[in-house]
C-alpha positions as CSV (number, residue, x, y, z in Angstrom):
1,M,0.0,0.0,0.0
2,K,1.4,3.4,-1.0
3,K,1.9,6.1,1.6
4,P,0.1,9.4,1.0
5,L,2.3,12.0,-0.6
6,F,2.2,14.3,2.5
7,L,3.5,11.5,4.7
8,L,6.4,10.8,2.3
9,L,7.2,14.5,2.3
10,F,7.0,14.6,6.1
11,S,9.5,11.7,6.4
12,F,11.8,13.4,3.9
13,L,11.8,16.6,6.0
14,L,12.7,14.7,9.2
15,V,16.1,14.0,7.8
16,A,18.4,16.3,9.7
17,P,20.8,18.2,7.4
18,A,24.5,18.4,8.1
19,H,24.9,21.8,6.4
20,S,23.4,23.7,3.5
21,R,25.2,24.6,0.3
22,E,24.1,27.0,-2.5
23,L,25.0,26.8,-6.2
24,I,23.9,28.6,-9.3
25,D,22.5,26.2,-11.9
26,Q,23.0,26.3,-15.7
27,I,20.0,28.6,-16.2
28,G,21.1,31.1,-13.5
29,R,18.9,29.9,-10.6
30,R,20.1,29.7,-7.0
31,V,19.8,26.1,-5.7
32,A,20.3,25.2,-2.1
33,F,20.7,21.6,-0.9
34,V,22.1,19.8,2.1
35,E,25.4,18.0,2.3
36,P,27.0,15.4,2.4
37,L,25.1,14.6,-0.8
38,T,24.1,10.9,-0.7
39,R,20.6,10.9,-2.3
40,V,20.3,12.3,-5.8
41,V,17.6,11.6,-8.4
42,S,18.4,12.2,-12.0
43,L,15.5,13.3,-14.2
44,A,17.2,12.7,-17.6
45,P,19.3,9.9,-19.1
46,S,22.1,12.3,-20.1
47,L,22.5,13.5,-16.5
48,T,22.5,10.0,-15.2
49,E,25.2,9.0,-17.6
50,T,27.3,12.1,-16.8
51,S,26.8,11.6,-13.1
52,F,28.5,8.2,-13.4
53,E,31.2,9.7,-15.6
54,V,32.3,12.3,-13.1
55,G,32.2,9.8,-10.2
56,G,28.9,10.7,-8.6
57,G,27.0,7.4,-9.5
58,A,27.1,6.1,-5.9
59,A,24.9,9.1,-4.8
60,L,22.1,8.3,-7.3
61,V,19.0,6.7,-5.8
62,G,16.7,7.1,-8.8
63,A,16.7,7.8,-12.6
64,T,14.3,8.0,-15.5
65,R,13.2,4.9,-17.4
66,F,15.6,5.1,-20.4
67,S,18.7,5.6,-18.3
68,T,20.5,2.6,-19.7
69,F,24.2,3.8,-19.7
70,P,26.4,2.8,-18.0
71,E,25.1,-0.6,-17.1
72,A,24.9,0.3,-13.4
73,A,22.2,2.9,-14.3
74,I,19.8,0.1,-15.3
75,Q,19.5,-1.1,-11.7
76,L,18.4,2.3,-10.3
77,P,14.8,2.7,-9.2
78,K,12.9,4.4,-12.1
79,V,10.9,7.6,-11.7
80,G,8.9,7.6,-15.0
81,T,10.2,9.1,-18.2
82,Y,11.9,12.5,-18.4
83,V,8.8,13.9,-20.1
84,A,6.4,12.2,-17.7
85,L,7.9,12.1,-14.2
86,D,6.4,10.1,-11.3
87,I,6.4,12.8,-8.6
88,E,5.2,10.4,-5.8
89,K,8.0,7.9,-6.6
90,I,10.6,10.7,-6.6
91,V,9.4,11.9,-3.2
92,S,9.5,8.4,-1.8
93,L,13.2,8.2,-2.6
94,R,13.8,11.2,-0.2
95,P,16.2,13.0,-2.5
96,Q,18.4,15.8,-1.3
97,L,18.6,17.0,-4.8
98,C,17.1,16.4,-8.3
99,L,19.0,17.0,-11.5
100,A,16.7,18.3,-14.3
101,I,17.1,19.2,-17.9
102,R,15.3,22.2,-19.3
103,D,14.7,20.8,-22.8
104,G,12.6,17.8,-21.7
105,N,11.5,17.8,-18.1
106,P,8.2,19.6,-17.8
107,K,8.5,22.9,-16.0
108,A,5.3,22.1,-14.0
109,S,7.0,19.0,-12.6
110,V,10.1,20.9,-11.6
111,E,8.0,23.5,-9.9
112,R,6.0,20.8,-8.1
113,L,9.1,19.2,-6.7
114,E,10.4,22.5,-5.5
115,S,7.0,23.3,-3.9
116,L,7.4,20.0,-1.9
117,G,10.8,21.2,-0.6
118,I,13.0,19.2,-3.0
119,P,15.7,21.3,-4.6
120,V,16.1,21.0,-8.4
121,Y,19.3,21.9,-10.2
122,V,18.5,22.6,-13.9
123,F,20.8,22.1,-16.9
124,D,20.3,23.5,-20.3
125,P,23.0,22.3,-22.7
126,K,22.7,23.9,-26.1
127,S,26.2,23.3,-27.4
128,L,29.1,21.0,-27.0
129,E,30.8,23.5,-24.7
130,D,27.6,23.4,-22.6
131,V,28.0,19.6,-22.4
132,V,31.5,20.0,-21.1
133,D,30.3,22.7,-18.7
134,T,27.7,20.1,-17.4
135,V,30.6,17.8,-16.6
136,V,32.4,20.5,-14.6
137,R,29.1,21.5,-12.8
138,L,28.3,17.9,-11.9
139,G,31.8,17.5,-10.5
140,D,31.2,20.5,-8.4
141,I,27.9,19.1,-7.2
142,Y,29.3,15.7,-6.3
143,R,32.6,17.2,-4.9
144,T,34.6,15.3,-7.5
145,E,36.2,18.4,-9.0
146,A,39.6,16.9,-9.8
147,R,38.1,14.1,-11.9
148,S,35.6,16.3,-13.7
149,S,38.3,18.9,-14.4
150,A,40.5,16.3,-16.0
151,L,37.6,14.9,-18.0
152,A,36.6,18.4,-19.2
153,S,40.2,19.1,-20.3
154,G,40.3,16.0,-22.3
155,Y,37.0,16.7,-24.0
156,R,38.2,20.2,-24.9
157,Q,41.3,18.8,-26.5
158,R,39.3,16.5,-28.6
159,L,37.0,19.3,-29.7
160,N,40.0,21.3,-30.7
161,R,41.5,18.4,-32.6
162,V,38.3,18.0,-34.6
163,A,38.3,21.8,-35.4
164,R,41.9,21.5,-36.7
165,Q,40.9,18.5,-38.9
166,L,38.0,20.4,-40.4
167,E,40.2,23.4,-41.4
168,K,41.2,21.2,-44.3
169,V,37.6,20.7,-45.5
170,K,36.5,22.7,-48.5
171,E,33.1,21.1,-49.2
172,R,30.4,20.7,-46.6
173,P,27.8,18.1,-47.4
174,R,24.1,19.0,-47.0
175,V,22.8,16.7,-44.3
176,F,19.3,15.7,-43.1
177,F,19.3,14.1,-39.6
178,Q,16.2,12.0,-39.1
179,I,15.7,11.5,-35.4
180,D,12.2,9.9,-35.8
181,A,10.5,8.3,-38.7
182,Q,6.8,8.4,-38.1
183,P,6.3,11.3,-38.4
184,I,9.7,12.3,-39.9
185,I,11.4,14.7,-37.4
186,S,14.7,16.5,-37.5
187,A,16.6,18.9,-35.3
188,G,16.4,22.7,-35.9
189,A,18.7,25.6,-35.4
190,D,18.4,26.0,-31.6
191,T,19.3,22.4,-30.7
192,F,22.5,20.7,-29.7
193,L,22.2,18.4,-32.7
194,D,22.3,21.4,-35.0
195,Q,25.6,22.4,-33.5
196,L,26.9,18.8,-33.7
197,L,26.2,18.9,-37.5
198,V,27.8,22.3,-37.9
199,R,30.8,21.3,-35.9
200,S,31.2,18.1,-38.0
201,G,31.7,20.2,-41.2
202,S,28.2,19.9,-42.7
203,V,25.1,21.9,-43.5
204,N,22.0,21.1,-41.4
205,L,19.1,21.2,-43.8
206,A,16.7,21.7,-40.9
207,A,18.5,24.8,-39.7
208,D,15.9,27.2,-41.1
209,R,13.5,26.0,-38.4
210,N,13.6,25.9,-34.6
211,G,13.1,23.0,-32.3
212,Y,12.3,19.6,-33.7
213,P,10.3,20.2,-37.0
214,R,8.3,17.6,-38.9
215,Y,8.8,17.0,-42.6
216,S,6.8,15.4,-45.4
217,W,8.4,13.4,-48.2
218,E,7.4,16.2,-50.6
219,E,9.6,18.6,-48.5
220,L,12.4,16.1,-48.4
221,L,12.4,15.8,-52.1
222,G,12.8,19.5,-52.3
223,L,15.7,19.5,-49.9
224,M,17.6,16.8,-51.8
225,P,20.2,16.0,-49.0
226,D,23.7,14.8,-49.9
227,V,23.8,12.7,-46.7
228,V,21.0,11.3,-44.5
229,L,21.6,10.3,-40.9
230,L,19.0,7.9,-39.5
231,A,18.8,7.5,-35.7
232,S,18.7,3.8,-34.8
233,M,15.2,2.5,-34.0
234,G,13.7,5.8,-35.0
235,G,9.9,5.4,-34.7
236,G,10.4,1.8,-33.7
237,Y,11.9,0.8,-37.1
238,S,15.0,-1.3,-37.6
239,G,18.0,0.2,-39.4
240,Q,17.2,-1.7,-42.6
241,E,13.5,-0.5,-42.4
242,L,14.7,3.1,-42.0
243,R,16.9,2.7,-45.1
244,D,14.2,1.0,-47.1
245,R,11.9,4.0,-46.6
246,W,14.5,6.3,-48.1
247,E,15.6,4.0,-50.9
248,A,12.1,4.3,-52.4
249,W,13.4,7.8,-53.6
250,P,16.5,7.1,-55.7
251,Q,16.5,10.7,-57.1
252,I,17.7,11.9,-53.7
253,P,21.5,12.3,-53.9
254,A,22.0,10.6,-50.5
255,V,20.2,7.5,-51.8
256,N,21.7,7.5,-55.2
257,N,25.3,7.8,-53.7
258,H,24.7,5.3,-50.9
259,R,25.1,7.8,-48.2
260,L,22.3,6.7,-45.9
261,Y,23.9,6.1,-42.4
262,V,22.2,4.6,-39.4
263,V,23.7,6.0,-36.2
264,D,23.3,5.0,-32.6
265,A,20.4,7.1,-31.2
266,D,21.7,6.9,-27.6
267,L,25.1,8.3,-28.8
268,F,23.6,11.2,-30.8
269,D,20.3,12.1,-29.0
270,R,21.6,12.7,-25.5
271,P,23.6,15.8,-24.5
272,S,26.2,13.8,-22.6
273,P,30.0,13.6,-23.1
274,R,29.4,10.8,-25.6
275,L,28.3,13.5,-28.0
276,I,32.0,14.1,-28.5
277,D,32.3,10.4,-29.6
278,A,29.3,11.1,-31.9
279,L,31.1,14.2,-33.3
280,E,34.3,12.2,-34.1
281,H,32.2,9.4,-35.6
282,L,30.3,11.8,-37.7
283,V,33.4,13.5,-39.0
284,G,34.6,10.1,-40.1
285,L,31.3,9.4,-42.0
286,L,31.2,12.8,-43.7
287,H,34.8,13.3,-44.4
288,P,36.5,9.8,-44.7
289,K,39.7,11.3,-46.2
290,L,40.3,13.1,-42.9
291,I,40.7,9.8,-40.9
292,G,44.1,9.9,-39.2
293,V,44.6,13.6,-40.0
294,Q,45.5,15.6,-36.8
């Protein structure tokens, strides 16, 4: 039998804090929480993944349903999906702090948690630099600053290496990134995926729109992409099924030139440090002659 929400909240408030600490989150809000920090709930797969990356995984007591990386994240109690959070479950875990993401977690859910006395630190990564900043900030939250600083330094070096490689690129392929297949959805100008495409030395054909726009086949035939990236299992389709849908249109240059690439959705769709892996992989797909060039 579930306890009423007010009883769960009351038991949470009975935990005596050692001391309070205040930080400024990635969207400029003041967030106060108690330390030592041993009970954290992550409200997005990317934040779960990055928490483990910086050495804070032991403090996690809950995560969203599709937090599947690293393997240890699979065992955490689940608190709904990042777009449909289970507030009662979160409260039952008695978190000292929740980690939220602005582009995904409903604002009303964040406000509800805060109204119940649970602090929420919000991240809003819009660029690869913001992803690196997330690493630094999580290291600060978990008090693993030395590890997160070393990781961030390594990520910046890799970004700089890619930038040097792309100085040699003269032609930038026109790319359509399909992140879902039914309906067909891509990533517009104000998304981290747009920056990923730009930083990979390509032109994002969805950059004339914002957010995550939908496309018809008629519009795609008008765009005529040189390269199409297909997020794995987009819309529940297998990689071959995703290719088959495009191969019905051989007049599209990407189809005619066999440049339909199925990419790992978990690698590309989450603003975690693995986006840098995705960037390096993408540069290899788009500019194969650059492989090995430093």
